[in-house]
C-alpha positions in Angstrom: 12.7 29.0 233.5 9.0 29.1 232.5 7.5 25.8 231.3 4.7 26.3 228.8 1.9 24.3 227.2 0.0 25.4 224.1 -3.6 24.3 223.6 -5.3 25.4 220.4 -7.3 23.5 217.8 -5.7 25.4 214.9 -2.3 24.1 213.9 -1.2 27.5 212.3 -2.0 29.3 215.5 0.1 26.8 217.5 2.9 27.1 215.1 2.9 30.9 215.3 3.0 30.9 219.1 5.7 28.2 219.2 7.9 30.3 216.8 7.5 33.4 219.0 8.3 31.5 222.2 11.2 29.6 220.7 13.4 32.7 220.7 12.9 33.2 224.5 15.8 31.6 226.3 14.0 31.1 229.5 10.8 29.5 228.1 10.6 25.8 227.6 7.6 24.5 225.5 6.6 21.2 227.1 4.1 20.3 224.4 1.1 21.3 222.3 -2.5 19.9 222.2 -5.2 20.2 219.6 -8.2 20.0 221.9 -9.3 20.5 225.5 -9.4 16.8 226.4 -5.8 16.3 225.3 -5.0 19.5 227.1 -6.4 18.3 230.4 -4.3 15.1 230.3 -1.2 17.1 229.5 -1.7 19.7 232.2 -2.2 17.0 234.9 0.8 15.0 233.6 3.3 17.8 232.8 2.3 20.5 235.4 3.4 23.5 233.2 3.9 26.9 234.8 1.7 28.5 232.1 -0.8 27.4 229.5 -1.5 29.4 226.4 -5.2 28.4 225.9 -7.4 29.1 222.9 -10.9 30.2 224.0 -12.8 29.2 220.9 -12.4 25.5 220.5 -15.1 23.0 219.4 -17.0 20.8 221.9 -15.2 22.1 225.0 -14.2 25.8 225.0 -11.1 27.1 226.8 -13.2 28.6 229.5 -15.0 25.3 230.1 -11.7 23.5 230.1 -10.4 25.6 233.0 -13.3 24.5 235.2 -12.1 20.9 234.6 -8.6 21.4 236.0 -7.8 20.3 239.5 -7.2 23.3 241.6 -3.8 21.9 242.8 -2.7 21.5 239.2 -4.1 24.9 237.9 -1.3 26.7 236.0 -1.2 30.3 235.1 -3.6 30.7 232.2 -3.0 33.0 229.3 -6.1 32.9 227.1 -5.7 33.4 223.4 -8.6 34.7 221.3 -9.3 36.0 217.8 -12.2 38.2 218.9 -12.0 41.3 221.1 -15.6 40.9 222.3 -14.8 37.5 223.8 -11.7 38.8 225.5 -13.7 41.7 227.0 -16.4 39.3 228.2 -14.0 36.9 229.7 -11.5 39.2 231.4 -13.4 42.3 232.6 -12.8 42.5 236.3 -10.7 39.3 236.2 -7.1 39.0 237.0 -6.0 36.9 234.1 -4.0 37.7 230.9 -5.0 37.2 227.3 -3.5 37.6 223.8 -5.4 38.6 220.7 -4.8 36.7 217.4 -2.7 37.3 215.4 -0.3 37.6 218.3 1.6 40.9 218.6 5.2 40.1 219.7 5.3 43.2 221.8 2.1 42.2 223.6 3.5 38.7 224.1 6.7 40.2 225.6 4.6 42.1 228.1 2.8 38.9 229.1 6.1 37.0 229.5 7.5 39.8 231.7 4.4 39.6 233.8 4.9 35.9 234.3 8.6 36.3 235.0 8.2 38.9 237.7 5.9 36.7 239.7 3.3 39.5 239.9 0.7 36.9 238.8 1.3 34.8 241.9 -1.0 36.9 244.1 -3.8 36.8 241.6 -6.3 34.2 242.3 -9.3 34.7 239.9 -9.3 32.9 236.6 -12.4 33.0 234.5 -14.0 29.6 234.5 -12.1 28.2 237.4 -14.3 26.4 239.9 -17.4 26.6 237.7 -20.0 23.8 237.8 -19.7 21.2 235.0 -22.5 20.5 232.6 -20.8 17.6 230.8 -17.9 15.2 231.3 -15.3 14.7 228.5 -14.6 11.0 228.0 -12.3 8.8 225.9 -13.9 5.7 224.5 -12.8 3.1 221.9 -11.1 5.2 219.2 -13.2 8.2 220.0 -13.7 11.2 222.2 -17.2 12.2 223.4 -19.0 14.3 225.9 -21.5 12.7 228.3 -24.1 15.1 229.6 -24.5 15.0 233.4 -28.1 13.9 233.4 -27.1 10.8 231.3 -24.4 9.8 233.8 -25.4 7.0 236.2 -22.2 6.8 238.2 -18.5 7.4 238.1 -15.8 5.1 239.7 -12.1 4.5 239.8 -10.3 1.3 238.7 -6.9 0.4 237.6 -7.4 2.0 234.2 -8.5 5.4 235.7 -11.7 7.2 236.3 -14.7 5.5 234.5 -17.8 7.4 233.6 -20.8 5.1 233.2 -24.2 5.9 231.5 -27.1 3.8 230.6 -25.8 3.3 227.0 -22.2 4.8 227.0 -19.1 4.4 229.0 -15.7 6.0 228.8 -12.6 7.1 230.7 -12.1 10.7 231.9 -9.1 12.8 232.9 -11.2 14.4 235.6 -10.7 13.1 239.2 -13.5 11.9 241.6 -12.6 14.8 243.9 -13.2 17.4 241.1 -16.4 15.7 239.9 -17.7 15.6 243.5 -17.0 19.4 243.9 -18.3 20.6 240.6 -21.2 18.3 239.7 -24.4 17.1 241.5 -22.9 13.6 241.8 -22.7 12.4 245.4 -20.2 10.0 246.9 -21.5 6.6 248.0 -18.2 4.8 248.3 -14.6 5.7 248.4 -14.3 4.7 244.8 -17.8 5.7 243.5 -20.0 8.8 242.8 -23.6 8.3 241.9 -26.2 10.4 240.1 -29.0 10.6 242.6 -31.6 10.9 239.8 -30.5 7.5 238.4 -31.2 5.6 241.6 -34.0 3.1 241.2 -33.6 1.4 244.6 -31.3 0.7 247.5 -30.8 -2.8 248.9 -29.8 -2.7 252.6 -27.3 -5.5 253.2 -25.6 -6.9 256.3 -23.0 -5.0 258.4 -24.5 -1.6 257.5 -23.5 -1.6 253.8 -25.9 -1.3 250.9 -26.2 -1.6 247.1 -27.7 0.9 244.7 -29.5 -0.4 241.6 -29.8 2.2 238.8 -32.7 2.5 236.4 -30.8 0.6 233.8 -30.1 -2.3 236.3 -26.5 -1.6 237.2 -25.3 -2.2 240.7 -23.2 0.2 242.8 -21.7 -0.4 246.3 -22.6 1.9 249.2 -20.2 1.8 252.1 -21.3 2.4 255.7 -19.5 5.7 255.8 -21.7 7.2 253.0 -25.0 5.4 253.5 -26.5 8.0 255.7 -25.7 10.8 253.2 -27.3 8.9 250.4 -30.4 8.2 252.5 -30.6 11.9 253.5 -30.5 13.0 249.8 -33.3 10.6 249.1 -35.2 11.8 252.1 -35.1 8.3 253.6 -35.1 8.2 257.4 
């Protein structure tokens, strides 16, 4: 049984693909999402075998979204596009599959057979995977927004999830601290905190080898003994 998730901002496209997949007895559609931020949450929550992912979506494209998925949760990606030139650009010399809109049932059948045989399991390269992030998708009060990395002061975890804090905006993200540390310039200063080195105004050295960062907007961030040396090195402090 193949479990599948559909991510596409156009409802008619989602409906078309759902109808085509519904006749396949060994394909279970776990859900559908209308944008990349919803899609990220669904992938990490549902862990589908395959995601049918639209490339051209507003705000966060399909290729950008792939770079935001934890490597341990990365499913097989079948990109969906209405434009041949986008497909050629994204998939030349890459071991990933794609479908052109409107979807040809015979072409979809070929893709499903590829997934069923397990031939994809040895293929490691997915366009966009592992790319550096330029922005962090966030969920705020009744809104979804993107916070550019240079506007981020720090990121931390709490009981509600991963919080992204800027000078004037704050929101929750589906991205993990581990992924943000790997794919952004943010550095770890505490088990629960990453900080933007360019937003540090000063470091107060406290007792017992710990410290406290003050950002340019006046926010305070803890620095544990384990990470203090790394922070000092990045700031060229001896």
